[in-house]
C-alpha positions in Angstrom: -14.9 -27.1 11.9 -11.4 -25.8 12.6 -11.2 -22.1 13.6 -8.2 -20.0 12.7 -6.9 -16.9 14.6 -4.2 -14.7 13.2 -1.9 -12.5 15.2 1.3 -10.5 14.8 0.2 -7.7 12.5 1.1 -4.1 13.2 2.7 -1.0 11.9 6.3 -1.0 10.6 8.6 1.1 8.5 9.6 0.1 5.0 12.5 -2.4 5.2 11.3 -3.8 8.5 10.1 -7.2 9.4 7.0 -8.8 11.0 6.1 -12.4 11.8 2.4 -13.4 11.5 1.0 -16.4 13.3 -2.1 -18.4 12.7 -3.4 -20.6 15.5 -5.7 -23.5 14.6 -8.3 -24.6 17.1 -7.6 -28.3 16.3 -5.3 -30.3 14.2 -6.0 -30.0 10.5 -5.8 -33.1 8.3 -2.4 -33.8 6.8 -1.8 -33.6 3.1 -3.6 -30.4 2.4 -2.7 -26.8 1.7 -2.8 -24.0 4.2 -2.2 -20.5 2.9 -1.7 -16.8 3.6 -3.7 -14.2 1.7 -3.9 -10.5 1.8 -6.5 -8.0 0.8 -6.8 -4.2 0.5 -10.1 -2.4 0.2 -11.5 -2.5 -3.3 -9.3 -5.3 -4.5 -9.5 -9.1 -4.7 -8.0 -11.2 -2.0 -4.4 -12.1 -3.1 -2.8 -15.4 -2.4 0.8 -14.8 -1.4 2.1 -18.1 0.2 0.9 -21.6 0.7 2.3 -24.7 2.2 1.5 -28.4 1.6 1.2 -29.7 5.2 2.3 -33.2 4.2 5.7 -32.3 2.8 6.1 -28.8 4.0 6.7 -27.6 0.5 6.1 -23.9 0.2 4.8 -21.9 -2.7 5.0 -18.1 -3.2 3.5 -15.4 -5.3 6.1 -13.5 -7.3 5.2 -10.3 -5.3 6.7 -11.8 -2.1 9.2 -14.4 -3.3 12.5 -14.0 -1.6 11.1 -11.7 1.1 8.4 -13.8 2.8 8.7 -17.3 4.3 5.8 -19.6 5.2 6.3 -22.3 7.8 4.3 -24.6 10.0 4.5 -26.1 13.5 2.3 -29.1 13.6 2.8 -29.7 17.3 1.6 -26.2 18.0 -1.2 -26.3 15.4 0.3 -23.1 13.9 1.1 -21.5 10.7 3.6 -18.7 10.3 4.5 -16.0 7.8 7.9 -14.3 8.3 7.9 -11.1 6.3 11.2 -9.3 5.7 12.1 -6.3 3.6 8.6 -5.0 3.9 7.4 -2.5 1.3 4.6 0.1 1.5 2.7 -2.0 -1.0 2.6 -4.9 1.4 0.1 -2.9 3.5 -3.1 -5.0 3.7 -5.2 -7.2 5.9 -3.6 -10.6 6.1 -5.6 -13.9 6.4 -4.6 -17.5 6.9 -6.8 -20.2 5.5 -7.3 -24.0 5.1 -8.1 -25.5 1.8 -11.5 -26.9 0.9 -10.9 -30.6 1.5 -13.3 -31.5 -1.2 -10.9 -30.2 -3.8 -7.7 -31.6 -5.1 -5.2 -28.8 -5.5 -2.1 -28.4 -7.4 0.5 -25.8 -6.4 -0.9 -23.1 -8.7 -4.4 -23.5 -7.4 -3.1 -23.3 -3.8 -2.7 -19.5 -4.2 -6.3 -19.0 -5.3 -8.7 -17.8 -2.7 -11.6 -19.9 -4.0 -9.6 -23.1 -3.2 -10.1 -22.3 0.5 -13.2 -22.5 2.7 -11.9 -21.9 6.2 -10.6 -18.4 7.0 -9.4 -16.5 10.0 -10.6 -13.0 10.9 -7.4 -11.3 9.6 -4.6 -9.2 11.0 -3.7 -5.7 9.7 -0.2 -5.0 8.4 0.7 -1.4 7.7 4.0 -0.4 6.2 5.0 3.2 6.1 7.7 5.0 4.1 
């Protein structure tokens, strides 16, 4: 089973930028969703961005639309999340994930955590005011 490793988290001031990376141990199948999620203690994991690997079509939660950009590099087996105009409320542990291949997903389901069954260990993002 593919393994995912996130990197690029850190501490930044509000208004700043970070770029998260997710490296896969092997090529994932085409025509499935990969996503970025975040979680703060005591809250549910929130889907913030997903990408359909076949077409590269991105989908975003309203909370990050216009500020975050998801992208993929198939040759490098990598997924990225460019985060601009960061806010204090973006502080969270960020995870990348690969969808459960047994499921057929539409775009709305691609931002639900229970649509995914392969997860990285997470990378912490802290935004200070």
